[in-house]
Structures are given as C-alpha cells and as structure tokens.
C-alpha positions, 0 to 999 in steps of 0.5 A, spaced: 801 377 954 806 375 948 807 380 942 809 378 936 815 383 934 821 383 936 825 389 936 832 391 939 832 394 946 837 399 948 838 404 953 831 404 954 829 405 947 825 401 943 829 400 937 824 396 931 826 394 924 824 399 918 817 396 914 822 395 908 827 391 911 821 387 915 819 386 907 825 384 905 828 379 910 822 377 913 815 377 909 815 370 906 812 374 900 820 375 898 821 367 899 821 366 891 826 373 890 831 370 895 828 362 892 831 365 885 838 367 888 840 362 892 839 357 887 843 362 882 849 362 887 848 356 889 849 354 882 855 358 881 858 353 887 857 347 885 860 349 878 866 352 881 867 345 886 866 339 880 872 343 877 876 342 883 873 336 885 875 332 878 881 336 878 887 331 882 891 338 884 886 339 888 883 334 892 890 330 890 896 333 893 893 340 893 898 343 889 893 348 885 891 350 892 899 351 893 901 354 886 895 359 888 897 361 895 904 362 892 902 366 887 898 371 892 904 371 897 908 373 892 911 381 892 914 384 886 921 386 889 922 393 885 915 395 888 915 392 894 908 389 893 903 383 891 897 381 890 895 381 898 894 388 901 894 386 908 901 383 911 898 379 917 894 376 911 900 374 907 903 371 914 898 367 915 898 364 908 905 363 909 905 360 916 899 355 911 905 354 906 911 352 911 906 347 914 904 344 907 897 345 910 894 345 902 894 338 902 889 337 905 886 344 905 885 343 897 880 338 899 876 342 905 875 348 899 874 343 893 868 339 898 866 345 901 864 349 895 860 343 894 856 343 900 855 350 900 852 350 893 848 344 895 845 347 901 843 353 897 840 349 892 836 346 896 834 351 901 838 348 907 839 351 912 841 357 908 843 362 913 850 357 915 851 355 907 851 362 906 855 365 911 860 360 909 860 362 902 861 369 903 867 368 908 870 363 902 869 369 897 872 374 903 878 370 904 879 370 895 879 377 896 884 378 901 888 373 897 888 380 891 883 375 887 877 379 885 874 376 880 866 374 881 868 374 889 865 381 890 859 379 887 858 373 890 860 376 897 854 380 897 849 376 894 851 371 900 851 376 905 844 378 903 842 372 904 844 371 910 841 377 912 834 374 910 835 367 913 829 367 915 825 366 909 831 364 904 830 358 905 823 358 905 821 355 899 825 349 900 828 345 905 829 350 911 820 350 911 821 344 915 829 344 918 827 351 921 820 348 924 824 342 926 829 346 930 824 351 932 824 357 928 822 362 925 815 362 923 811 359 928 812 364 933 808 369 929 803 364 926 801 361 933 802 368 937 796 369 941 791 375 939 791 381 943 786 381 948 780 386 947 777 389 953 770 388 954 766 395 953 763 398 959 755 399 958 753 405 958 751 409 964 756 404 968 
C-alpha cells in the first residue's frame, strides 16, 4: 500500500515535516499568498532588468558592470578594507575583470534578471527562477551591495521552499503536472484498505 506521506528516514527513524511547514510550503490553500509574493518579487526583477536591457553600458560593452566590479574590489589604503568582506570573492571578481568578462557578463545579468522576473510572474518553474534570483542577490551581497538584496534573497528562499505550491496558481499548475510532480501523487493515492470486520462469534 503506497503511503500519501513522504517522510525522511534517518538511522531507522522517521522524521516528518511539522504541520506548520506542511501548511506553509505544501498546502495549496497557501498558493494565494505565494502568488502575491512571487508577483511582487518578479516585478522587482523585471523592473531592474528593463533599466539594464535599455542601457548600452550593460548590454553593449558591459562598462556598467565593469564599474560595479571595480568599485567592489577597491580597497581603502588607510584601512586595508573594501566593500567585499571575503578575499576569495575579491580574487574571483579580479579574475573576471582581467578576463574582461564584463563584456558578456553584463548581458547575462540583464537578460537573466528579465527571465527570473517573467518566470516568477507567470509562475513557470518558480522554484528554479527563485533559486537563480537568490543566487544573484547573494552575489550582490558578497560584492558589498546591501540595498534591497537581503529582502529579495529572503523572499526568494521562501519561494524555493514552497516550490510545490508557489506556482500552483500559474503556469506550474500545468508544467509540473507535465513533468510528473508534485500534486498528482497525493490526489491519485489509493485509499487506505479497510480490514473486514470479523463476524460475531468467529
């Protein structure tokens, strides 16, 4: 008999999700809440991308991204510190600068933001879209830019956790069914077998 639950096993023990987690991240009744959050976040990404896509400094020679990277890797001679807190990330950006990767990376950022925003707004593979959005926010934070990135990162991570229902009111209602996840498993699960009651006296 197939179980409708999918708990995690560890050392022979069954660890199930708390009820509140199931309600927030797996109950389709919460899909209306995630609809509002993902459309708001998607709009922010689309708005940010349009400023870049219409700018030759981003989608042309990438000079805007070059300037951002140069500002991020700069170190104050007096204090020996800069916007970046981790030396390995400063080395990473310096490698990209030396390779002039900003010439194509600027396009990747601009159109990547647009695709993330569209995916969130229409509800298409929102878990994947939110993941890449969170990755981009995380890199902005590593580069020393706080701004709204912390809030966007938090919202994106919540959407990733709610990937099963965040796009339920959206394209994922059809897309995830097409690829085989996640709602049909519970809806189509067979009803538990009912044992026959033994006759009295037997």
